All heavy atoms as TSV, in Angstrom:
chain	resi	resn	atom	element	x	y	z
A	1	MET	N	N	0.850	-1.182	0.000
A	1	MET	CA	C	0.000	0.000	0.000
A	1	MET	C	C	0.890	1.238	0.000
A	1	MET	O	O	1.845	1.337	0.756
A	1	MET	CB	C	-0.905	-0.020	1.235
A	1	MET	CG	C	-1.725	1.254	1.380
A	1	MET	SD	S	-2.605	1.354	2.944
A	1	MET	CE	C	-4.164	0.714	2.444
A	2	ALA	N	N	0.573	2.196	-0.849
A	2	ALA	CA	C	1.349	3.425	-0.926
A	2	ALA	C	C	1.072	4.301	0.296
A	2	ALA	O	O	-0.059	4.406	0.751
A	2	ALA	CB	C	0.995	4.188	-2.194
A	3	GLU	N	N	2.121	4.905	0.797
A	3	GLU	CA	C	1.965	5.792	1.957
A	3	GLU	C	C	1.427	7.140	1.495
A	3	GLU	O	O	1.884	7.711	0.513
A	3	GLU	CB	C	3.312	5.975	2.648
A	3	GLU	CG	C	3.206	6.788	3.915
A	3	GLU	CD	C	4.518	6.841	4.667
A	3	GLU	OE1	O	5.252	5.853	4.654
A	3	GLU	OE2	O	4.787	7.894	5.265
A	4	THR	N	N	0.437	7.651	2.212
A	4	THR	CA	C	-0.160	8.933	1.881
A	4	THR	C	C	0.575	10.039	2.630
A	4	THR	O	O	0.784	9.944	3.830
A	4	THR	CB	C	-1.652	8.956	2.289
A	4	THR	OG1	O	-2.297	7.870	1.648
A	4	THR	CG2	C	-2.311	10.246	1.888
A	5	LYS	N	N	0.949	11.083	1.902
A	5	LYS	CA	C	1.599	12.223	2.547
A	5	LYS	C	C	0.549	13.057	3.256
A	5	LYS	O	O	-0.601	13.116	2.844
A	5	LYS	CB	C	2.317	13.076	1.513
A	5	LYS	CG	C	3.526	12.407	0.915
A	5	LYS	CD	C	4.246	13.348	-0.012
A	5	LYS	CE	C	5.484	12.677	-0.565
A	5	LYS	NZ	N	6.238	13.594	-1.420
A	6	SER	N	N	0.959	13.716	4.307
A	6	SER	CA	C	0.044	14.613	5.008
A	6	SER	C	C	-0.104	15.896	4.200
A	6	SER	O	O	0.704	16.197	3.325
A	6	SER	CB	C	0.538	14.912	6.423
A	6	SER	OG	O	1.776	15.562	6.363
A	7	THR	N	N	-1.133	16.649	4.512
A	7	THR	CA	C	-1.390	17.900	3.815
A	7	THR	C	C	-1.493	19.031	4.821
A	7	THR	O	O	-1.662	18.789	6.016
A	7	THR	CB	C	-2.675	17.787	2.963
A	7	THR	OG1	O	-2.829	18.965	2.191
A	7	THR	CG2	C	-3.889	17.556	3.822
A	8	THR	N	N	-1.375	20.237	4.353
A	8	THR	CA	C	-1.411	21.403	5.223
A	8	THR	C	C	-2.796	22.028	5.210
A	8	THR	O	O	-3.418	22.143	4.163
A	8	THR	CB	C	-0.377	22.451	4.752
A	8	THR	OG1	O	0.903	21.849	4.788
A	8	THR	CG2	C	-0.385	23.670	5.644
A	9	LEU	N	N	-3.255	22.428	6.382
A	9	LEU	CA	C	-4.520	23.137	6.533
A	9	LEU	C	C	-4.229	24.389	7.353
A	9	LEU	O	O	-3.744	24.299	8.476
A	9	LEU	CB	C	-5.542	22.258	7.264
A	9	LEU	CG	C	-6.863	22.898	7.648
A	9	LEU	CD1	C	-7.655	23.256	6.396
A	9	LEU	CD2	C	-7.658	21.954	8.530
A	10	THR	N	N	-4.497	25.543	6.784
A	10	THR	CA	C	-4.239	26.795	7.480
A	10	THR	C	C	-5.558	27.387	7.951
A	10	THR	O	O	-6.486	27.529	7.159
A	10	THR	CB	C	-3.535	27.796	6.545
A	10	THR	OG1	O	-2.333	27.188	6.064
A	10	THR	CG2	C	-3.201	29.084	7.265
A	11	VAL	N	N	-5.653	27.684	9.235
A	11	VAL	CA	C	-6.868	28.270	9.801
A	11	VAL	C	C	-6.476	29.421	10.722
A	11	VAL	O	O	-5.379	29.466	11.256
A	11	VAL	CB	C	-7.710	27.243	10.596
A	11	VAL	CG1	C	-8.209	26.135	9.691
A	11	VAL	CG2	C	-6.928	26.663	11.747
A	12	ARG	N	N	-7.405	30.338	10.910
A	12	ARG	CA	C	-7.211	31.423	11.870
A	12	ARG	C	C	-8.171	31.207	13.029
A	12	ARG	O	O	-9.347	30.950	12.817
A	12	ARG	CB	C	-7.486	32.777	11.212
A	12	ARG	CG	C	-6.451	33.166	10.209
A	12	ARG	CD	C	-6.705	34.587	9.714
A	12	ARG	NE	N	-5.696	34.992	8.765
A	12	ARG	CZ	C	-4.546	35.561	9.089
A	12	ARG	NH1	N	-4.264	35.823	10.344
A	12	ARG	NH2	N	-3.682	35.895	8.164
A	13	ILE	N	N	-7.627	31.291	14.245
A	13	ILE	CA	C	-8.452	31.159	15.448
A	13	ILE	C	C	-8.038	32.239	16.441
A	13	ILE	O	O	-6.950	32.813	16.338
A	13	ILE	CB	C	-8.325	29.761	16.087
A	13	ILE	CG1	C	-6.878	29.445	16.478
A	13	ILE	CG2	C	-8.884	28.681	15.173
A	13	ILE	CD1	C	-6.714	28.157	17.246
A	14	GLN	N	N	-8.893	32.483	17.387
A	14	GLN	CA	C	-8.599	33.461	18.431
A	14	GLN	C	C	-7.419	32.958	19.273
A	14	GLN	O	O	-7.306	31.760	19.548
A	14	GLN	CB	C	-9.821	33.668	19.324
A	14	GLN	CG	C	-11.010	34.267	18.613
A	14	GLN	CD	C	-10.733	35.696	18.197
A	14	GLN	OE1	O	-10.166	36.472	18.951
A	14	GLN	NE2	N	-11.135	36.036	16.983
A	15	PRO	N	N	-6.542	33.859	19.701
A	15	PRO	CA	C	-5.388	33.455	20.510
A	15	PRO	C	C	-5.765	32.662	21.768
A	15	PRO	O	O	-5.077	31.707	22.130
A	15	PRO	CB	C	-4.728	34.785	20.879
A	15	PRO	CG	C	-5.108	35.702	19.765
A	15	PRO	CD	C	-6.506	35.296	19.380
A	16	VAL	N	N	-6.867	33.023	22.413
A	16	VAL	CA	C	-7.278	32.314	23.622
A	16	VAL	C	C	-7.663	30.868	23.307
A	16	VAL	O	O	-7.411	29.957	24.100
A	16	VAL	CB	C	-8.414	33.072	24.356
A	16	VAL	CG1	C	-9.692	33.074	23.553
A	16	VAL	CG2	C	-8.640	32.507	25.740
A	17	VAL	N	N	-8.236	30.632	22.133
A	17	VAL	CA	C	-8.591	29.270	21.718
A	17	VAL	C	C	-7.314	28.467	21.468
A	17	VAL	O	O	-7.200	27.312	21.886
A	17	VAL	CB	C	-9.493	29.284	20.461
A	17	VAL	CG1	C	-9.737	27.876	19.945
A	17	VAL	CG2	C	-10.803	29.993	20.766
A	18	LYS	N	N	-6.343	29.098	20.823
A	18	LYS	CA	C	-5.074	28.417	20.570
A	18	LYS	C	C	-4.379	28.049	21.876
A	18	LYS	O	O	-3.833	26.948	22.014
A	18	LYS	CB	C	-4.155	29.291	19.720
A	18	LYS	CG	C	-2.854	28.596	19.359
A	18	LYS	CD	C	-1.990	29.459	18.458
A	18	LYS	CE	C	-0.687	28.759	18.142
A	18	LYS	NZ	N	0.180	29.608	17.300
A	19	GLU	N	N	-4.395	28.935	22.846
A	19	GLU	CA	C	-3.762	28.643	24.129
A	19	GLU	C	C	-4.483	27.501	24.856
A	19	GLU	O	O	-3.843	26.666	25.486
A	19	GLU	CB	C	-3.689	29.893	24.998
A	19	GLU	CG	C	-2.671	30.896	24.493
A	19	GLU	CD	C	-1.301	30.278	24.247
A	19	GLU	OE1	O	-0.772	29.557	25.123
A	19	GLU	OE2	O	-0.756	30.512	23.151
A	20	GLY	N	N	-5.802	27.491	24.769
A	20	GLY	CA	C	-6.556	26.380	25.355
A	20	GLY	C	C	-6.205	25.062	24.693
A	20	GLY	O	O	-5.995	24.040	25.352
A	21	LEU	N	N	-6.128	25.082	23.375
A	21	LEU	CA	C	-5.759	23.893	22.618
A	21	LEU	C	C	-4.348	23.445	22.969
A	21	LEU	O	O	-4.088	22.257	23.167
A	21	LEU	CB	C	-5.873	24.185	21.123
A	21	LEU	CG	C	-5.508	23.050	20.174
A	21	LEU	CD1	C	-6.414	21.840	20.399
A	21	LEU	CD2	C	-5.602	23.532	18.742
A	22	ARG	N	N	-3.441	24.408	23.071
A	22	ARG	CA	C	-2.059	24.087	23.428
A	22	ARG	C	C	-1.993	23.426	24.816
A	22	ARG	O	O	-1.268	22.458	25.030
A	22	ARG	CB	C	-1.197	25.351	23.407
A	22	ARG	CG	C	0.275	25.073	23.621
A	22	ARG	CD	C	1.108	26.354	23.692
A	22	ARG	NE	N	0.879	27.284	22.611
A	22	ARG	CZ	C	1.461	27.220	21.408
A	22	ARG	NH1	N	2.288	26.247	21.140
A	22	ARG	NH2	N	1.210	28.140	20.498
A	23	ALA	N	N	-2.789	23.928	25.759
A	23	ALA	CA	C	-2.799	23.361	27.111
A	23	ALA	C	C	-3.315	21.922	27.102
A	23	ALA	O	O	-2.750	21.045	27.761
A	23	ALA	CB	C	-3.661	24.228	28.033
A	24	VAL	N	N	-4.380	21.673	26.343
A	24	VAL	CA	C	-4.936	20.314	26.261
A	24	VAL	C	C	-3.937	19.374	25.580
A	24	VAL	O	O	-3.718	18.251	26.034
A	24	VAL	CB	C	-6.292	20.317	25.513
A	24	VAL	CG1	C	-6.768	18.905	25.244
A	24	VAL	CG2	C	-7.332	21.080	26.310
A	25	ALA	N	N	-3.319	19.841	24.496
A	25	ALA	CA	C	-2.331	19.020	23.789
A	25	ALA	C	C	-1.157	18.668	24.707
A	25	ALA	O	O	-0.720	17.519	24.743
A	25	ALA	CB	C	-1.832	19.765	22.544
A	26	GLN	N	N	-0.689	19.651	25.457
A	26	GLN	CA	C	0.423	19.409	26.378
A	26	GLN	C	C	0.015	18.398	27.453
A	26	GLN	O	O	0.780	17.502	27.791
A	26	GLN	CB	C	0.869	20.713	27.015
A	26	GLN	CG	C	2.070	20.566	27.911
A	26	GLN	CD	C	2.540	21.907	28.458
A	26	GLN	OE1	O	1.845	22.911	28.381
A	26	GLN	NE2	N	3.728	21.920	29.008
A	27	HIS	N	N	-1.204	18.542	27.971
A	27	HIS	CA	C	-1.706	17.618	28.984
A	27	HIS	C	C	-1.744	16.182	28.464
A	27	HIS	O	O	-1.465	15.236	29.203
A	27	HIS	CB	C	-3.097	18.051	29.442
A	27	HIS	CG	C	-3.709	17.139	30.444
A	27	HIS	ND1	N	-3.289	17.103	31.758
A	27	HIS	CD2	C	-4.701	16.229	30.335
A	27	HIS	CE1	C	-3.998	16.196	32.408
A	27	HIS	NE2	N	-4.862	15.658	31.562
A	28	GLU	N	N	-2.082	16.010	27.184
A	28	GLU	CA	C	-2.158	14.679	26.578
A	28	GLU	C	C	-0.856	14.264	25.900
A	28	GLU	O	O	-0.802	13.235	25.234
A	28	GLU	CB	C	-3.317	14.630	25.579
A	28	GLU	CG	C	-4.665	14.771	26.260
A	28	GLU	CD	C	-5.811	14.310	25.385
A	28	GLU	OE1	O	-5.575	13.677	24.329
A	28	GLU	OE2	O	-6.953	14.580	25.777
A	29	ARG	N	N	0.187	15.105	26.065
A	29	ARG	CA	C	1.502	14.828	25.476
A	29	ARG	C	C	1.406	14.641	23.965
A	29	ARG	O	O	1.947	13.697	23.388
A	29	ARG	CB	C	2.170	13.620	26.129
A	29	ARG	CG	C	2.397	13.796	27.612
A	29	ARG	CD	C	3.101	12.595	28.203
A	29	ARG	NE	N	3.100	12.615	29.638
A	29	ARG	CZ	C	3.971	13.257	30.396
A	29	ARG	NH1	N	4.908	13.967	29.840
A	29	ARG	NH2	N	3.901	13.194	31.700
A	30	ARG	N	N	0.698	15.568	23.323
A	30	ARG	CA	C	0.528	15.556	21.876
A	30	ARG	C	C	1.067	16.856	21.302
A	30	ARG	O	O	1.138	17.868	21.979
A	30	ARG	CB	C	-0.952	15.467	21.499
A	30	ARG	CG	C	-1.656	14.215	21.919
A	30	ARG	CD	C	-3.096	14.259	21.426
A	30	ARG	NE	N	-3.865	13.135	21.881
A	30	ARG	CZ	C	-3.902	11.950	21.272
A	30	ARG	NH1	N	-3.206	11.765	20.182
A	30	ARG	NH2	N	-4.634	10.972	21.760
A	31	SER	N	N	1.382	16.814	20.007
A	31	SER	CA	C	1.695	18.055	19.303
A	31	SER	C	C	0.378	18.763	19.025
A	31	SER	O	O	-0.698	18.155	19.069
A	31	SER	CB	C	2.412	17.760	17.980
A	31	SER	OG	O	1.516	17.116	17.079
A	32	LEU	N	N	0.453	20.044	18.723
A	32	LEU	CA	C	-0.742	20.799	18.368
A	32	LEU	C	C	-1.415	20.183	17.147
A	32	LEU	O	O	-2.642	20.010	17.118
A	32	LEU	CB	C	-0.347	22.251	18.076
A	32	LEU	CG	C	-1.219	23.347	18.616
A	32	LEU	CD1	C	-1.483	23.203	20.092
A	32	LEU	CD2	C	-0.611	24.694	18.306
A	33	ALA	N	N	-0.632	19.839	16.131
A	33	ALA	CA	C	-1.184	19.252	14.907
A	33	ALA	C	C	-1.882	17.929	15.198
A	33	ALA	O	O	-2.987	17.668	14.699
A	33	ALA	CB	C	-0.084	19.051	13.871
A	34	ASN	N	N	-1.264	17.082	16.017
A	34	ASN	CA	C	-1.886	15.803	16.344
A	34	ASN	C	C	-3.152	15.997	17.157
A	34	ASN	O	O	-4.150	15.300	16.945
A	34	ASN	CB	C	-0.900	14.906	17.084
A	34	ASN	CG	C	-1.523	13.570	17.412
A	34	ASN	OD1	O	-1.859	13.321	18.578
A	34	ASN	ND2	N	-1.691	12.720	16.420
A	35	MET	N	N	-3.150	16.959	18.073
A	35	MET	CA	C	-4.342	17.220	18.878
A	35	MET	C	C	-5.498	17.656	17.988
A	35	MET	O	O	-6.636	17.197	18.155
A	35	MET	CB	C	-4.033	18.297	19.925
A	35	MET	CG	C	-5.122	18.500	20.955
A	35	MET	SD	S	-5.168	17.142	22.133
A	35	MET	CE	C	-6.826	16.559	21.895
A	36	ILE	N	N	-5.219	18.512	17.026
A	36	ILE	CA	C	-6.255	18.970	16.104
A	36	ILE	C	C	-6.784	17.794	15.284
A	36	ILE	O	O	-8.000	17.636	15.108
A	36	ILE	CB	C	-5.727	20.092	15.191
A	36	ILE	CG1	C	-5.473	21.346	16.042
A	36	ILE	CG2	C	-6.692	20.385	14.050
A	36	ILE	CD1	C	-4.671	22.416	15.336
A	37	GLU	N	N	-5.894	16.937	14.812
A	37	GLU	CA	C	-6.337	15.773	14.033
A	37	GLU	C	C	-7.207	14.850	14.871
A	37	GLU	O	O	-8.257	14.375	14.424
A	37	GLU	CB	C	-5.142	15.003	13.477
A	37	GLU	CG	C	-5.592	13.825	12.625
A	37	GLU	CD	C	-4.466	13.133	11.884
A	37	GLU	OE1	O	-3.365	13.709	11.780
A	37	GLU	OE2	O	-4.708	12.019	11.409
A	38	VAL	N	N	-6.805	14.598	16.106
A	38	VAL	CA	C	-7.588	13.752	17.008
A	38	VAL	C	C	-8.976	14.359	17.229
A	38	VAL	O	O	-9.989	13.653	17.184
A	38	VAL	CB	C	-6.851	13.551	18.353
A	38	VAL	CG1	C	-7.762	12.953	19.410
A	38	VAL	CG2	C	-5.633	12.667	18.143
A	39	MET	N	N	-9.023	15.667	17.436
A	39	MET	CA	C	-10.307	16.336	17.663
A	39	MET	C	C	-11.203	16.255	16.426
A	39	MET	O	O	-12.412	16.009	16.540
A	39	MET	CB	C	-10.068	17.787	18.069
A	39	MET	CG	C	-9.440	17.911	19.448
A	39	MET	SD	S	-8.885	19.590	19.829
A	39	MET	CE	C	-10.434	20.455	19.843
A	40	ILE	N	N	-10.622	16.458	15.249
A	40	ILE	CA	C	-11.408	16.371	14.011
A	40	ILE	C	C	-11.932	14.958	13.819
A	40	ILE	O	O	-13.112	14.752	13.481
A	40	ILE	CB	C	-10.568	16.823	12.799
A	40	ILE	CG1	C	-10.321	18.327	12.879
A	40	ILE	CG2	C	-11.256	16.446	11.487
A	40	ILE	CD1	C	-9.301	18.838	11.872
A	41	ARG	N	N	-11.091	13.959	14.034
A	41	ARG	CA	C	-11.528	12.566	13.890
A	41	ARG	C	C	-12.658	12.250	14.876
A	41	ARG	O	O	-13.639	11.600	14.528
A	41	ARG	CB	C	-10.361	11.605	14.104
A	41	ARG	CG	C	-9.396	11.587	12.954
A	41	ARG	CD	C	-8.217	10.653	13.241
A	41	ARG	NE	N	-7.343	10.551	12.102
A	41	ARG	CZ	C	-7.515	9.725	11.086
A	41	ARG	NH1	N	-8.546	8.907	11.078
A	41	ARG	NH2	N	-6.674	9.713	10.073
A	42	HIS	N	N	-12.519	12.718	16.106
A	42	HIS	CA	C	-13.546	12.484	17.122
A	42	HIS	C	C	-14.860	13.148	16.711
A	42	HIS	O	O	-15.921	12.538	16.787
A	42	HIS	CB	C	-13.075	13.011	18.480
A	42	HIS	CG	C	-14.080	12.842	19.561
A	42	HIS	ND1	N	-14.367	11.619	20.121
A	42	HIS	CD2	C	-14.885	13.736	20.175
A	42	HIS	CE1	C	-15.310	11.777	21.030
A	42	HIS	NE2	N	-15.643	13.062	21.079
A	43	TYR	N	N	-14.795	14.384	16.263
A	43	TYR	CA	C	-15.997	15.107	15.849
A	43	TYR	C	C	-16.665	14.402	14.666
A	43	TYR	O	O	-17.887	14.232	14.643
A	43	TYR	CB	C	-15.642	16.551	15.472
A	43	TYR	CG	C	-16.867	17.369	15.142
A	43	TYR	CD1	C	-17.558	18.037	16.151
A	43	TYR	CD2	C	-17.346	17.458	13.842
A	43	TYR	CE1	C	-18.691	18.779	15.860
A	43	TYR	CE2	C	-18.477	18.195	13.543
A	43	TYR	CZ	C	-19.151	18.852	14.553
A	43	TYR	OH	O	-20.278	19.577	14.270
A	44	CYS	N	N	-15.864	13.990	13.694
A	44	CYS	CA	C	-16.422	13.286	12.539
A	44	CYS	C	C	-17.078	11.967	12.954
A	44	CYS	O	O	-18.161	11.628	12.464
A	44	CYS	CB	C	-15.347	13.048	11.486
A	44	CYS	SG	S	-14.861	14.554	10.613
A	45	ASP	N	N	-16.430	11.217	13.846
A	45	ASP	CA	C	-17.036	9.975	14.351
A	45	ASP	C	C	-18.379	10.262	15.010
A	45	ASP	O	O	-19.360	9.554	14.774
A	45	ASP	CB	C	-16.116	9.274	15.353
A	45	ASP	CG	C	-14.969	8.529	14.690
A	45	ASP	OD1	O	-15.010	8.326	13.460
A	45	ASP	OD2	O	-14.027	8.165	15.420
A	46	GLN	N	N	-18.436	11.309	15.831
A	46	GLN	CA	C	-19.678	11.674	16.509
A	46	GLN	C	C	-20.760	12.075	15.517
A	46	GLN	O	O	-21.944	11.879	15.762
A	46	GLN	CB	C	-19.437	12.812	17.508
A	46	GLN	CG	C	-18.552	12.436	18.674
A	46	GLN	CD	C	-19.172	11.345	19.539
A	46	GLN	OE1	O	-20.326	11.425	19.898
A	46	GLN	NE2	N	-18.385	10.323	19.842
A	47	ALA	N	N	-20.366	12.640	14.382
A	47	ALA	CA	C	-21.310	13.081	13.357
A	47	ALA	C	C	-21.667	11.962	12.381
A	47	ALA	O	O	-22.432	12.176	11.453
A	47	ALA	CB	C	-20.728	14.266	12.593
A	48	GLY	N	N	-21.084	10.784	12.594
A	48	GLY	CA	C	-21.395	9.644	11.743
A	48	GLY	C	C	-20.569	9.574	10.471
A	48	GLY	O	O	-20.927	8.869	9.539
A	49	CYS	N	N	-19.469	10.304	10.438
A	49	CYS	CA	C	-18.598	10.309	9.260
A	49	CYS	C	C	-17.258	9.701	9.653
A	49	CYS	O	O	-16.375	10.398	10.148
A	49	CYS	CB	C	-18.418	11.745	8.765
A	49	CYS	SG	S	-17.308	11.863	7.354
A	50	HIS	N	N	-17.118	8.390	9.465
A	50	HIS	CA	C	-15.892	7.698	9.874
A	50	HIS	C	C	-14.762	7.996	8.901
A	50	HIS	O	O	-14.950	7.936	7.693
A	50	HIS	CB	C	-16.126	6.190	9.961
A	50	HIS	CG	C	-14.899	5.437	10.346
A	50	HIS	ND1	N	-14.371	5.487	11.621
A	50	HIS	CD2	C	-14.073	4.658	9.628
A	50	HIS	CE1	C	-13.278	4.746	11.661
A	50	HIS	NE2	N	-13.086	4.232	10.460
A	51	ILE	N	N	-13.601	8.329	9.422
A	51	ILE	CA	C	-12.412	8.566	8.612
A	51	ILE	C	C	-11.512	7.346	8.763
A	51	ILE	O	O	-11.121	6.988	9.875
A	51	ILE	CB	C	-11.656	9.829	9.083
A	51	ILE	CG1	C	-12.551	11.049	8.971
A	51	ILE	CG2	C	-10.374	10.007	8.283
A	51	ILE	CD1	C	-11.954	12.305	9.581
A	52	ALA	N	N	-11.190	6.709	7.654
A	52	ALA	CA	C	-10.359	5.503	7.678
A	52	ALA	C	C	-8.956	5.827	8.165
A	52	ALA	O	O	-8.437	6.916	7.901
A	52	ALA	CB	C	-10.292	4.886	6.283
A	53	GLU	N	N	-8.354	4.891	8.869
A	53	GLU	CA	C	-6.973	5.047	9.309
A	53	GLU	C	C	-6.075	5.031	8.081
A	53	GLU	O	O	-6.359	4.360	7.101
A	53	GLU	CB	C	-6.570	3.911	10.260
A	53	GLU	CG	C	-7.321	3.918	11.573
A	53	GLU	CD	C	-7.045	5.163	12.402
A	53	GLU	OE1	O	-5.901	5.662	12.381
A	53	GLU	OE2	O	-7.976	5.638	13.052
A	54	THR	N	N	-4.974	5.764	8.127
A	54	THR	CA	C	-4.089	5.875	6.987
A	54	THR	C	C	-2.920	4.896	7.020
A	54	THR	O	O	-2.219	4.744	6.040
A	54	THR	CB	C	-3.531	7.304	6.883
A	54	THR	OG1	O	-2.813	7.579	8.085
A	54	THR	CG2	C	-4.628	8.310	6.667
A	55	GLY	N	N	-2.668	4.288	8.171
A	55	GLY	CA	C	-1.566	3.345	8.266
A	55	GLY	C	C	-0.232	4.000	8.564
A	55	GLY	O	O	0.778	3.329	8.688
A	56	ASN	N	N	-0.194	5.341	8.670
A	56	ASN	CA	C	1.075	6.025	8.951
A	56	ASN	C	C	1.137	6.531	10.384
A	56	ASN	O	O	1.884	7.422	10.699
A	56	ASN	CB	C	1.305	7.180	7.973
A	56	ASN	CG	C	0.279	8.288	8.111
A	56	ASN	OD1	O	-0.622	8.197	8.938
A	56	ASN	ND2	N	0.418	9.324	7.318
A	57	GLY	N	N	0.288	5.948	11.249
A	57	GLY	CA	C	0.311	6.352	12.641
A	57	GLY	C	C	-0.725	7.385	12.988
A	57	GLY	O	O	-0.881	7.731	14.146
A	58	ALA	N	N	-1.427	7.924	12.021
A	58	ALA	CA	C	-2.448	8.928	12.299
A	58	ALA	C	C	-3.538	8.317	13.138
A	58	ALA	O	O	-4.009	7.215	12.875
A	58	ALA	CB	C	-3.034	9.483	10.998
A	59	GLY	N	N	-3.927	9.035	14.176
A	59	GLY	CA	C	-4.972	8.535	15.049
A	59	GLY	C	C	-4.438	7.605	16.125
A	59	GLY	O	O	-5.180	7.193	16.999
A	60	ALA	N	N	-3.172	7.262	16.051
A	60	ALA	CA	C	-2.596	6.387	17.061
A	60	ALA	C	C	-2.320	7.196	18.324
A	60	ALA	O	O	-2.256	8.404	18.306
A	60	ALA	CB	C	-1.289	5.786	16.532
A	61	GLY	N	N	-2.139	6.478	19.395
A	61	GLY	CA	C	-1.813	7.172	20.632
A	61	GLY	C	C	-2.948	7.058	21.627
A	61	GLY	O	O	-3.697	6.098	21.619
A	62	ARG	N	N	-3.058	8.034	22.469
A	62	ARG	CA	C	-4.043	8.010	23.535
A	62	ARG	C	C	-5.447	8.134	22.997
A	62	ARG	O	O	-5.699	8.921	22.107
A	62	ARG	CB	C	-3.758	9.138	24.503
A	62	ARG	CG	C	-2.351	9.058	25.082
A	62	ARG	CD	C	-2.133	10.220	25.956
A	62	ARG	NE	N	-2.828	9.978	27.206
A	62	ARG	CZ	C	-2.384	10.348	28.380
A	62	ARG	NH1	N	-1.265	11.013	28.450
A	62	ARG	NH2	N	-3.068	10.109	29.471
A	63	ALA	N	N	-6.326	7.370	23.569
A	63	ALA	CA	C	-7.731	7.465	23.194
A	63	ALA	C	C	-8.305	8.722	23.833
A	63	ALA	O	O	-7.985	9.057	24.968
A	63	ALA	CB	C	-8.503	6.242	23.655
A	64	GLY	N	N	-9.169	9.417	23.109
A	64	GLY	CA	C	-9.704	10.672	23.623
A	64	GLY	C	C	-11.098	10.514	24.006
A	64	GLY	O	O	-11.913	11.219	24.308
């Protein structure tokens, strides 16, 4: 199976939201990017839109 490269997503958020996210990521020993991916995957699962695992470690780690 071919490995899929990651892609860049640029968003603007309020500084206080970023600091909150940074605090949660640090608490879970995650990078900011990984924390955002975990949150998006969780939200999509809750909305009934399952995102398949990529096989490159995405979604691995602590369960949220």
